[in-house]
C-alpha positions as protocol buffer text, in pm:
chain_id: "A"
residue {
  index: 1
  type: MET
  ca { x: 13557 y: 1541 z: 25521 }
}
residue {
  index: 2
  type: THR
  ca { x: 13400 y: 1815 z: 25747 }
}
residue {
  index: 3
  type: ALA
  ca { x: 12984 y: 1848 z: 25760 }
}
residue {
  index: 4
  type: PRO
  ca { x: 12833 y: 2140 z: 25551 }
}
residue {
  index: 5
  type: LEU
  ca { x: 12814 y: 2427 z: 25736 }
}
residue {
  index: 6
  type: THR
  ca { x: 12480 y: 2539 z: 25852 }
}
residue {
  index: 7
  type: LEU
  ca { x: 12359 y: 2894 z: 26003 }
}
residue {
  index: 8
  type: ARG
  ca { x: 12043 y: 2930 z: 26197 }
}
residue {
  index: 9
  type: PRO
  ca { x: 11904 y: 3174 z: 26452 }
}
residue {
  index: 10
  type: TYR
  ca { x: 11982 y: 3082 z: 26854 }
}
residue {
  index: 11
  type: ARG
  ca { x: 11707 y: 2886 z: 27005 }
}
residue {
  index: 12
  type: THR
  ca { x: 11731 y: 2846 z: 27426 }
}
residue {
  index: 13
  type: ASP
  ca { x: 11803 y: 2506 z: 27385 }
}
residue {
  index: 14
  type: ASP
  ca { x: 12174 y: 2599 z: 27248 }
}
residue {
  index: 15
  type: GLU
  ca { x: 12256 y: 2788 z: 27573 }
}
residue {
  index: 16
  type: ASP
  ca { x: 12418 y: 2555 z: 27756 }
}
residue {
  index: 17
  type: ALA
  ca { x: 12655 y: 2453 z: 27415 }
}
residue {
  index: 18
  type: ALA
  ca { x: 12669 y: 2808 z: 27325 }
}
residue {
  index: 19
  type: ILE
  ca { x: 12879 y: 2880 z: 27699 }
}
residue {
  index: 20
  type: ALA
  ca { x: 13062 y: 2574 z: 27658 }
}
residue {
  index: 21
  type: LEU
  ca { x: 13198 y: 2698 z: 27379 }
}
residue {
  index: 22
  type: TRP
  ca { x: 13262 y: 3071 z: 27476 }
}
residue {
  index: 23
  type: LEU
  ca { x: 13443 y: 2895 z: 27768 }
}
residue {
  index: 24
  type: GLU
  ca { x: 13644 y: 2675 z: 27531 }
}
residue {
  index: 25
  type: SER
  ca { x: 13707 y: 2949 z: 27284 }
}
residue {
  index: 26
  type: TRP
  ca { x: 13864 y: 3191 z: 27564 }
}
residue {
  index: 27
  type: ARG
  ca { x: 14055 y: 2952 z: 27791 }
}
residue {
  index: 28
  type: GLN
  ca { x: 14238 y: 2899 z: 27438 }
}
residue {
  index: 29
  type: THR
  ca { x: 14286 y: 3247 z: 27367 }
}
residue {
  index: 30
  type: TYR
  ca { x: 14375 y: 3344 z: 27723 }
}
residue {
  index: 31
  type: PRO
  ca { x: 14497 y: 3022 z: 27899 }
}
residue {
  index: 32
  type: SER
  ca { x: 14602 y: 3231 z: 28189 }
}
residue {
  index: 33
  type: ILE
  ca { x: 14292 y: 3376 z: 28278 }
}
residue {
  index: 34
  type: ASP
  ca { x: 14057 y: 3136 z: 28494 }
}
residue {
  index: 35
  type: PHE
  ca { x: 13718 y: 3144 z: 28266 }
}
residue {
  index: 36
  type: ALA
  ca { x: 13547 y: 2854 z: 28456 }
}
residue {
  index: 37
  type: ALA
  ca { x: 13525 y: 3106 z: 28760 }
}
residue {
  index: 38
  type: ARG
  ca { x: 13340 y: 3332 z: 28513 }
}
residue {
  index: 39
  type: LEU
  ca { x: 13092 y: 3087 z: 28441 }
}
residue {
  index: 40
  type: PRO
  ca { x: 12825 y: 3277 z: 28666 }
}
residue {
  index: 41
  type: TRP
  ca { x: 12905 y: 3599 z: 28533 }
}
residue {
  index: 42
  type: TRP
  ca { x: 12883 y: 3489 z: 28143 }
}
residue {
  index: 43
  type: ARG
  ca { x: 12556 y: 3292 z: 28202 }
}
residue {
  index: 44
  type: GLY
  ca { x: 12368 y: 3614 z: 28354 }
}
residue {
  index: 45
  type: ARG
  ca { x: 12501 y: 3844 z: 28095 }
}
residue {
  index: 46
  type: TRP
  ca { x: 12413 y: 3590 z: 27813 }
}
residue {
  index: 47
  type: ARG
  ca { x: 12061 y: 3539 z: 27943 }
}
residue {
  index: 48
  type: ASN
  ca { x: 12012 y: 3939 z: 28019 }
}
residue {
  index: 49
  type: GLU
  ca { x: 12203 y: 4101 z: 27799 }
}
residue {
  index: 50
  type: LEU
  ca { x: 12313 y: 3938 z: 27464 }
}
residue {
  index: 51
  type: VAL
  ca { x: 11987 y: 3732 z: 27423 }
}
residue {
  index: 52
  type: PRO
  ca { x: 11719 y: 3965 z: 27448 }
}
residue {
  index: 53
  type: ASN
  ca { x: 11900 y: 4250 z: 27256 }
}
residue {
  index: 54
  type: ALA
  ca { x: 12112 y: 4098 z: 26999 }
}
residue {
  index: 55
  type: ALA
  ca { x: 12056 y: 3870 z: 26688 }
}
residue {
  index: 56
  type: ILE
  ca { x: 12255 y: 3535 z: 26773 }
}
residue {
  index: 57
  type: ILE
  ca { x: 12320 y: 3349 z: 26456 }
}
residue {
  index: 58
  type: VAL
  ca { x: 12504 y: 2964 z: 26519 }
}
residue {
  index: 59
  type: ALA
  ca { x: 12687 y: 2792 z: 26266 }
}
residue {
  index: 60
  type: GLU
  ca { x: 12646 y: 2416 z: 26281 }
}
residue {
  index: 61
  type: GLU
  ca { x: 12852 y: 2102 z: 26150 }
}
residue {
  index: 62
  type: ALA
  ca { x: 12646 y: 1770 z: 26200 }
}
residue {
  index: 63
  type: GLY
  ca { x: 12426 y: 1911 z: 26434 }
}
residue {
  index: 64
  type: THR
  ca { x: 12707 y: 2032 z: 26684 }
}
residue {
  index: 65
  type: LEU
  ca { x: 12738 y: 2401 z: 26732 }
}
residue {
  index: 66
  type: VAL
  ca { x: 13065 y: 2529 z: 26609 }
}
residue {
  index: 67
  type: GLY
  ca { x: 13029 y: 2885 z: 26626 }
}
residue {
  index: 68
  type: PHE
  ca { x: 12833 y: 3203 z: 26651 }
}
residue {
  index: 69
  type: VAL
  ca { x: 12802 y: 3562 z: 26606 }
}
residue {
  index: 70
  type: THR
  ca { x: 12625 y: 3824 z: 26810 }
}
residue {
  index: 71
  type: ILE
  ca { x: 12499 y: 4164 z: 26664 }
}
residue {
  index: 72
  type: ASP
  ca { x: 12263 y: 4444 z: 26831 }
}
residue {
  index: 73
  type: ALA
  ca { x: 12028 y: 4684 z: 26694 }
}
residue {
  index: 74
  type: GLN
  ca { x: 12274 y: 4948 z: 26743 }
}
residue {
  index: 75
  type: ALA
  ca { x: 12497 y: 4732 z: 26462 }
}
residue {
  index: 76
  type: TYR
  ca { x: 12742 y: 4655 z: 26716 }
}
residue {
  index: 77
  type: LEU
  ca { x: 12910 y: 4279 z: 26712 }
}
residue {
  index: 78
  type: ASP
  ca { x: 12966 y: 4164 z: 27045 }
}
residue {
  index: 79
  type: GLN
  ca { x: 13081 y: 3814 z: 27039 }
}
residue {
  index: 80
  type: LEU
  ca { x: 13219 y: 3586 z: 26739 }
}
residue {
  index: 81
  type: VAL
  ca { x: 13272 y: 3295 z: 26887 }
}
residue {
  index: 82
  type: VAL
  ca { x: 13445 y: 2927 z: 26705 }
}
residue {
  index: 83
  type: THR
  ca { x: 13551 y: 2619 z: 26804 }
}
residue {
  index: 84
  type: PRO
  ca { x: 13916 y: 2647 z: 26843 }
}
residue {
  index: 85
  type: ASN
  ca { x: 13976 y: 2323 z: 26626 }
}
residue {
  index: 86
  type: ARG
  ca { x: 13829 y: 2502 z: 26355 }
}
residue {
  index: 87
  type: TRP
  ca { x: 14015 y: 2803 z: 26374 }
}
residue {
  index: 88
  type: GLY
  ca { x: 14128 y: 2911 z: 26058 }
}
residue {
  index: 89
  type: SER
  ca { x: 13798 y: 2743 z: 25873 }
}
residue {
  index: 90
  type: ASN
  ca { x: 13563 y: 2942 z: 25683 }
}
residue {
  index: 91
  type: ILE
  ca { x: 13307 y: 2941 z: 25996 }
}
residue {
  index: 92
  type: ALA
  ca { x: 13424 y: 3290 z: 26148 }
}
residue {
  index: 93
  type: GLY
  ca { x: 13443 y: 3458 z: 25809 }
}
residue {
  index: 94
  type: THR
  ca { x: 13070 y: 3310 z: 25723 }
}
residue {
  index: 95
  type: LEU
  ca { x: 12906 y: 3466 z: 26060 }
}
residue {
  index: 96
  type: VAL
  ca { x: 13095 y: 3794 z: 26029 }
}
residue {
  index: 97
  type: ASP
  ca { x: 12944 y: 3775 z: 25639 }
}
residue {
  index: 98
  type: GLU
  ca { x: 12577 y: 3698 z: 25839 }
}
residue {
  index: 99
  type: ALA
  ca { x: 12629 y: 3984 z: 26054 }
}
residue {
  index: 100
  type: LYS
  ca { x: 12693 y: 4211 z: 25768 }
}
residue {
  index: 101
  type: ARG
  ca { x: 12414 y: 4099 z: 25604 }
}
residue {
  index: 102
  type: LEU
  ca { x: 12191 y: 4138 z: 25875 }
}
residue {
  index: 103
  type: SER
  ca { x: 12388 y: 4551 z: 25931 }
}
residue {
  index: 104
  type: PRO
  ca { x: 12422 y: 4630 z: 25577 }
}
residue {
  index: 105
  type: GLY
  ca { x: 12504 y: 4944 z: 25698 }
}
residue {
  index: 106
  type: SER
  ca { x: 12818 y: 4915 z: 25950 }
}
residue {
  index: 107
  type: ILE
  ca { x: 12924 y: 4717 z: 26192 }
}
residue {
  index: 108
  type: THR
  ca { x: 13131 y: 4825 z: 26533 }
}
residue {
  index: 109
  type: LEU
  ca { x: 13305 y: 4626 z: 26790 }
}
residue {
  index: 110
  type: LEU
  ca { x: 13605 y: 4596 z: 27006 }
}
residue {
  index: 111
  type: VAL
  ca { x: 13917 y: 4371 z: 27030 }
}
residue {
  index: 112
  type: ASN
  ca { x: 14148 y: 4299 z: 27307 }
}
residue {
  index: 113
  type: THR
  ca { x: 14499 y: 4506 z: 27152 }
}
residue {
  index: 114
  type: ASP
  ca { x: 14679 y: 4191 z: 27241 }
}
residue {
  index: 115
  type: ASN
  ca { x: 14465 y: 3920 z: 27040 }
}
residue {
  index: 116
  type: ALA
  ca { x: 14667 y: 4011 z: 26740 }
}
residue {
  index: 117
  type: ARG
  ca { x: 14488 y: 3695 z: 26580 }
}
residue {
  index: 118
  type: ALA
  ca { x: 14155 y: 3860 z: 26592 }
}
residue {
  index: 119
  type: ILE
  ca { x: 14288 y: 4200 z: 26491 }
}
residue {
  index: 120
  type: ARG
  ca { x: 14427 y: 4029 z: 26164 }
}
residue {
  index: 121
  type: PHE
  ca { x: 14103 y: 3840 z: 26111 }
}
residue {
  index: 122
  type: TYR
  ca { x: 13895 y: 4164 z: 26154 }
}
residue {
  index: 123
  type: GLU
  ca { x: 14115 y: 4372 z: 25915 }
}
residue {
  index: 124
  type: ARG
  ca { x: 14130 y: 4078 z: 25641 }
}
residue {
  index: 125
  type: ASN
  ca { x: 13740 y: 4106 z: 25650 }
}
residue {
  index: 126
  type: GLY
  ca { x: 13698 y: 4476 z: 25595 }
}
residue {
  index: 127
  type: PHE
  ca { x: 13748 y: 4634 z: 25925 }
}
residue {
  index: 128
  type: VAL
  ca { x: 13938 y: 4954 z: 25984 }
}
residue {
  index: 129
  type: HIS
  ca { x: 14057 y: 5078 z: 26332 }
}
residue {
  index: 130
  type: ALA
  ca { x: 13862 y: 5308 z: 26502 }
}
residue {
  index: 131
  type: GLY
  ca { x: 14012 y: 5429 z: 26814 }
}
residue {
  index: 132
  type: LYS
  ca { x: 14102 y: 5304 z: 27105 }
}
residue {
  index: 133
  type: ASP
  ca { x: 13960 y: 5247 z: 27445 }
}
residue {
  index: 134
  type: VAL
  ca { x: 13947 y: 4998 z: 27746 }
}
residue {
  index: 135
  type: ASN
  ca { x: 13713 y: 4759 z: 27829 }
}
residue {
  index: 136
  type: PRO
  ca { x: 13498 y: 4834 z: 28125 }
}
residue {
  index: 137
  type: THR
  ca { x: 13474 y: 4481 z: 28248 }
}
residue {
  index: 138
  type: SER
  ca { x: 13824 y: 4337 z: 28246 }
}
residue {
  index: 139
  type: GLY
  ca { x: 13988 y: 4704 z: 28195 }
}
residue {
  index: 140
  type: ARG
  ca { x: 14223 y: 4534 z: 27927 }
}
residue {
  index: 141
  type: PRO
  ca { x: 14327 y: 4828 z: 27637 }
}
residue {
  index: 142
  type: VAL
  ca { x: 14114 y: 4744 z: 27342 }
}
residue {
  index: 143
  type: LEU
  ca { x: 14055 y: 4846 z: 27005 }
}
residue {
  index: 144
  type: LYS
  ca { x: 13763 y: 5013 z: 26798 }
}
residue {
  index: 145
  type: MET
  ca { x: 13714 y: 4821 z: 26494 }
}
residue {
  index: 146
  type: ALA
  ca { x: 13462 y: 4920 z: 26248 }
}
residue {
  index: 147
  type: TRP
  ca { x: 13304 y: 4766 z: 25895 }
}
residue {
  index: 148
  type: LYS
  ca { x: 13131 y: 5028 z: 25633 }
}
residue {
  index: 149
  type: PRO
  ca { x: 13038 y: 4889 z: 25278 }
}
């Protein structure tokens, strides 16, 4: 039986667990990309861009960080990360619901166009296609998605 899921605000002592979770999740999604080589960049982005500018909500089961979501003051959802061994559970949906609670008027996000699993998830959670773009960091094509109540 799985322990109950708890949501809470991010704390600075969550950094290592959150970054390890990000690495594990992205490695699983894109195994051909060396995300370990990107860790210094990601840690800098985490500390300098996301932590100071976004609400970060973490999900825990039995005291272990199993997911997190970031939502900034412009209602932009930058990261939704769930440990791969819990993909398909209620964790991602619970985190998106929390982002909607924190940003009740709307949410926007970008998702890689080749990440069909994530696109289907967002569609099931009320997001619609709102255009196309290119990720400025990776150069990958992305789909803009938006949610409004």
